[in-house]
N, C-alpha and C positions, 0 to 999 in steps of 0.2 A: 799513471804507471805506478805499480806497487813497488814498495821499498824492499820487500822480502819475498823470495820465491824459493819453495822447497819442492823437489820432485822425487817420485819413486817409480822406478820402472815397473812394467808388468810382473816380471819375476820377483822384484822386491815386494811388490804389493801382495803377491800370492804367499810370500812368507809372513807378511803382517797378517794377512787373513787366517793363516794357520794358528797364529797365537790367539786371535779372537775365538776361533773355532775350538781350540784345545782348552780354553778357559770356561767353556760352557759345560755345566751340569745341571741337572734337574731331578728332583725327587718329590714324590708326593704319595700320600695314602688317603683313601677316602672310601665311602660306601654310597650306594644308591639303590633305589627300588623302582620297579614298573610293574604295577599290578601284582600278579603272582610271582614275579621274578625280583630277586634282589642280588646284589653282588658288592663284595668288598675287594680292595685291591691295594697293592704296594708296588710302586714303580720307581726306578732310578735309571737314568740314561745319560749317555754322552754322545758326541758327534765325532765322525771320522771321515777321512778322504774328502772328496768334492773337488771339482774343477772351477776356476775362476776365469771369466772373460770380461775384458774391459771394452766398452762400446764407445763409438764416436758421438753418439747422442748423449753421452754423460752417464749412462746406465752401467750397472754392474750385474752380470749374470753368474750365479752360482748354481752348479748343477751336480746331481748324483751324490748329494751329501748324505752319508750313511747315519742312521740313528741306531745306535747300539744299546740294546736293552740289557743293562747290567742286572737289573732286577725287574721282573714282570710276573707277579704272582696274583692270581685272581681266585676268589671263591664264589662259585655260583650257587644260589639256594633257590628252591622252589618247593611247592607242596605237590607231592606225587598224588595223582588222583586215587582216592580210596575205592576199593572194590573187594568183592568176596570170591575166593576160589572155592568152588563146591567141594565138599568132602567126597572121598571115594574109598573103596575097599581095597586093601593091599593083599590080604590073605582071606579068601572066601571060605565060608562054612557051609557045606551043602545042607546042613540041617537047621542051623540057627542064622543063616544069612551071611554073616561076616565075622570071621575070627579076629582079623586085625585090620583096623580102618584108620584113615586119616580124617579128622573132623573138618568142617568148613574153616577156611582161614581168611581172616580180614587183614589186608595190608593197606598202607597208605600213610601219608604224613610228610613232614618236611624232609628234604634231602638236600645236602650241601656237598658240592664237588670241588675240591681244590685242583687248581692247575698251575703249574710252574713253567712259564715260557721264557724264563731268564736266558739271556744269550742270543736270542733271535735278533736279527738285523732287519730293519725296514729302511725306507729311504725318503728323503726330501728331494723330489725331482727337480725343483727349481726354486730359486730365490731371485727375484729382480729388485734391485735397490739402487739408490743414489747416495752420494755423500752428504753429510750434514755437519756443521760445526756448531759447538756449544761452548759457552763460557762457564767454567766450573769454579765455584768458590767452596773450598773445603769447609764443611760444617763444623769442624773443630778449630777453625781460625777465629780468633776473638775480634770483634768489631774495631777495637782500638789499635790493633796491631798495624804497624807500617809494613810495606812489602819486605823490607829487610828483616823485620822481626818474624814475619811469616816464613821467610827463607830459612832462618836459623832454626825455626821450630818444625821444619820440614812440612810445611802446610802452605805452599805457594798457590796463588791462582793458576788455573790451567786453561789453555785453549785445548779443546778436544775435537777430534774428527771421528765421526760414527758412520758406519754402514747402516743406512736407514732403508729397510725393506718396503717396497711398495706392496708386494705380496709374497707369501710363502706357500708353495704348493707341496702338501704332504701326501704321499701315496698311502693307500690302505695297507695295513699290516697283513702280510701274507701269512696265513696260518696253515702250517703243513697238514696233510691228510692224516699223518701220524698222530697229531694232537687231536684231531677229530675222532680218530678210532680210540684213542686213550679216554676221551670224555665219555664215549658210549660204554666203554668197558667199565669205567668208574660208576656210571649210572646203573649199569646192570649189576654191579657188586652191591651197590647201596640198596637196590630193590631186593637182591637175594638176602641181604643181611636183615631185611624186615621180616623174613619168614622165620617162624619159630623153630627152636632147636628140637629136632625130632629124634635125637639120640643117635649114636654112632651107627647103630644098625640100619637106620633109615635115612642116613645123609643123602643117599642117592634120590630120595623122594624130593629134595630141594631142587635138584637139577630137572626132575621130571615136572615139577610145578612150574618152574621158570620156563621150561621149554613149551609149556602149554600156553604161555602168554603170547601176545602179539609182540613183534619186534620191539625191543626196548625204546628205540628212538622214536617209533610211531606213537608209543604211549605218552611221550612227553612233547611230541611235536605241536600239540595244540597250545601248550604253555610257551614254547620257544618260538612259535611263529610258523612261518610257511617254508622254512628252509629244508631242503632235501639232504643236506650234509651237515654234520655236526660242526665241521670246520668253518662252513659259512655262517653258522649261527654264532660261533665264537668271534669270527672276524667282525660281524655286525655289532656284537656286544662290545668289543674293544673300540672299534672305530666310531660308532654311532652312539649307542646307549651310554657308554662310559666316556665317550668323546675324547679318547686318547689323541686323535688327529688334531682337534682343536687345541688340547693342552700343549702339544708339541708346536703347533703354529704360533701360539701366543708367546710361549716361553722363548722360542728362538728369535722371534721378531723383537721382543723386549730385550733380550741379551744383546743383539747386534745394534739396536737402535738406542739403547739407554744405558746398559750396564758395563760394557767393555769397549772402550774406543779403539779404533784401529791405529790411531796415532795421537799423541798428545805432547805439548810443550808448555813450559812455564811462561807466565806473564807477570812481571817483566821477564824478558828472555836473557839469560846470563851470557855475556860475551867473554868476560875475563874472570875466571874463578880461581886461578892458581896464584900462589904467593901470599904474603902476610896481610895485604890490604883487603878491604871488604870487596865483595863481588861487584863487578860493573854490569849493569843490566839495563835493557832498553824496553820500554813498554810497547806493546803490540796492539794494533787496532784493525778492525775490518778484515778479519781472517776469513778466507773462503777456500773451500776445497772443491776441485773439479776433477773429471775423469775424461781422458781422451782414449783412443783405442790403443795407446802405447803406454800410458803412465798416469799416475796420480800427481796432480799439481796443487800445492797449497800456496796461497798468496796472501799478502797482508801489508799493512802500513806500520812504519816505525814512529812512535811519538804520539 
């Protein structure tokens, strides 16, 4: 029989979970390339909401956990296929053939499209986990210190209880159609900017030349893949090529399992700390943490 038993009801456990959740932050910037495509990004995110269920088999289910993208900026670059737009006559001359004409124009080259999706919310649909205990020795604690000296230096040993995920299921980032439309508009503008300056009088020619091209997204579809919609391409870019889903899964699992315990207490455990005398503390051994469908129970031995 254990000498020490601590319990937290399901509502109390939910409050402890919220502390773990609210202390999660993640930020990263990087770049990558795949054949003709390259991308650079900067992201920062935090977690919100989520429901907690305790199960009789000792597992914990966390569902509908929001991933709030405080920063999500991506710049996508690719080489636009080069081609030549044949010249044509603007003002014909019945005697000399053409009075004013537009020469053949060659366009093509690198295009970079910036996208800012900051503020969107995606979801971790489910985390299934169990509790795990770990004994923590503060790295700032000197080997020669006694437990009392470590206490006075505010670096006592700790028993820690972690939510240790078995798996984290991250939903794909839902990219709105409006972002896909914006992407196509920016690609169209980038191509239009490649056209030479024909002067104020003939600015309308740019629109005429652009209208003569195939639909803009069709021109770059061979680069982006087989996607029918720009938002599908962006969703695949974020979730698969840049592996944001994997980044979230790893970061969340490590935070819950290693970085922020749901509960911790000192070893030796202080019993009497008030008054002029030194604290009275009892050493703890064999600490275990379990889940029932109603509460978290932590047990251990004294001495």
